[in-house]
PLY file of the C-alpha trace (Angstrom):
ply
format ascii 1.0
element vertex 115
property float x
property float y
property float z
element edge 114
property int vertex1
property int vertex2
end_header
-0.19 0.17 -0.36
3.24 2.46 1.28
5.12 2.93 -2.46
7.66 5.99 -2.09
9.41 5.42 -5.78
12.23 7.13 -6.78
14.07 8.59 -10.08
16.26 10.60 -11.92
19.91 8.60 -10.94
22.60 7.93 -13.70
25.35 8.86 -14.80
26.90 12.78 -15.14
30.74 14.25 -15.27
31.68 16.80 -13.05
29.76 20.25 -12.53
26.79 18.66 -14.04
23.12 18.68 -12.19
21.20 15.94 -11.75
17.07 16.33 -10.62
15.62 13.96 -7.85
12.05 12.93 -7.51
9.98 10.55 -5.11
6.50 9.65 -5.80
4.84 8.72 -2.04
1.77 6.96 -2.07
-0.56 5.98 0.33
-0.37 7.83 3.15
-0.75 12.21 3.60
2.65 13.19 1.94
1.03 16.52 3.59
1.71 14.93 6.74
4.97 13.82 6.52
8.53 15.37 7.31
10.58 14.59 4.37
14.44 13.78 3.56
16.39 12.36 1.00
19.54 10.39 2.57
22.53 9.04 0.70
25.17 5.63 1.25
28.10 5.38 -0.47
29.89 1.99 -1.02
31.82 1.30 2.24
30.47 4.26 3.88
27.59 5.44 6.60
23.83 6.68 5.01
24.04 9.69 5.52
21.47 12.61 6.03
21.44 14.99 2.48
18.60 17.03 3.14
15.15 17.16 4.49
12.15 18.74 4.77
9.10 20.16 6.89
5.05 19.79 6.28
6.53 24.02 7.53
8.94 24.22 4.56
11.94 24.52 7.22
14.89 22.73 5.29
17.86 21.87 6.46
20.73 20.47 4.43
24.62 18.44 5.30
27.61 20.90 5.47
28.35 19.31 2.42
25.85 20.00 0.01
24.81 23.78 1.31
24.80 25.79 -1.74
24.58 22.90 -4.59
21.51 20.47 -3.68
18.16 22.19 -2.95
15.01 19.64 -1.35
11.57 20.80 -2.31
8.19 19.43 -2.10
4.84 19.33 -3.96
1.85 18.97 -1.94
-0.26 18.18 -4.92
1.38 15.86 -6.77
3.19 13.10 -3.68
6.68 14.84 -4.76
10.14 15.29 -2.99
12.18 16.34 -5.24
15.60 17.23 -5.02
18.10 19.63 -7.38
21.53 18.74 -7.41
23.47 21.41 -8.59
28.00 21.72 -9.19
28.39 17.36 -9.10
31.30 16.34 -6.68
32.50 12.22 -7.68
32.05 12.15 -3.99
28.78 13.22 -4.49
28.76 9.09 -6.02
26.10 7.06 -3.59
22.61 5.38 -3.74
19.77 7.87 -2.89
16.40 7.63 -1.17
13.78 9.57 -0.12
12.52 9.29 3.17
8.93 9.77 5.57
8.54 10.30 8.85
6.24 11.08 11.22
6.09 11.37 14.37
7.44 6.71 15.06
6.32 5.71 11.78
8.97 6.34 9.01
9.04 4.73 5.29
11.69 4.60 2.66
12.30 4.52 -0.91
14.65 2.45 -2.50
16.87 4.35 -3.36
17.89 5.72 -7.17
22.20 5.00 -7.90
23.88 8.71 -8.51
27.37 8.53 -10.27
29.54 11.05 -10.95
32.23 10.71 -12.97
34.51 12.10 -16.14
0 1
1 2
2 3
3 4
4 5
5 6
6 7
7 8
8 9
9 10
10 11
11 12
12 13
13 14
14 15
15 16
16 17
17 18
18 19
19 20
20 21
21 22
22 23
23 24
24 25
25 26
26 27
27 28
28 29
29 30
30 31
31 32
32 33
33 34
34 35
35 36
36 37
37 38
38 39
39 40
40 41
41 42
42 43
43 44
44 45
45 46
46 47
47 48
48 49
49 50
50 51
51 52
52 53
53 54
54 55
55 56
56 57
57 58
58 59
59 60
60 61
61 62
62 63
63 64
64 65
65 66
66 67
67 68
68 69
69 70
70 71
71 72
72 73
73 74
74 75
75 76
76 77
77 78
78 79
79 80
80 81
81 82
82 83
83 84
84 85
85 86
86 87
87 88
88 89
89 90
90 91
91 92
92 93
93 94
94 95
95 96
96 97
97 98
98 99
99 100
100 101
101 102
102 103
103 104
104 105
105 106
106 107
107 108
108 109
109 110
110 111
111 112
112 113
113 114
């Protein structure tokens, strides 16, 4: 019933851009805090960005000024605009929905930054 489906990943050159999307269904999207996480091989999963129902946004220091998180409640979708990409941004990017004790994860989409 509950689904979070990411898309928009792929191979991009350093300095390039990608826009990730996460389409949600099966729950009241507008009431949930939405986040993007990433995990690179051999590294721990890290929080990249989050956006609350009131549009308050937070970013990891490593992506500030380069990434922008946004949401469209009418479309049940959260986005991550990724600019000035670096090789160290290479990871599987996953979206997460959270409200109080309840949370849901998407399957993730691969982002590879390489020349």
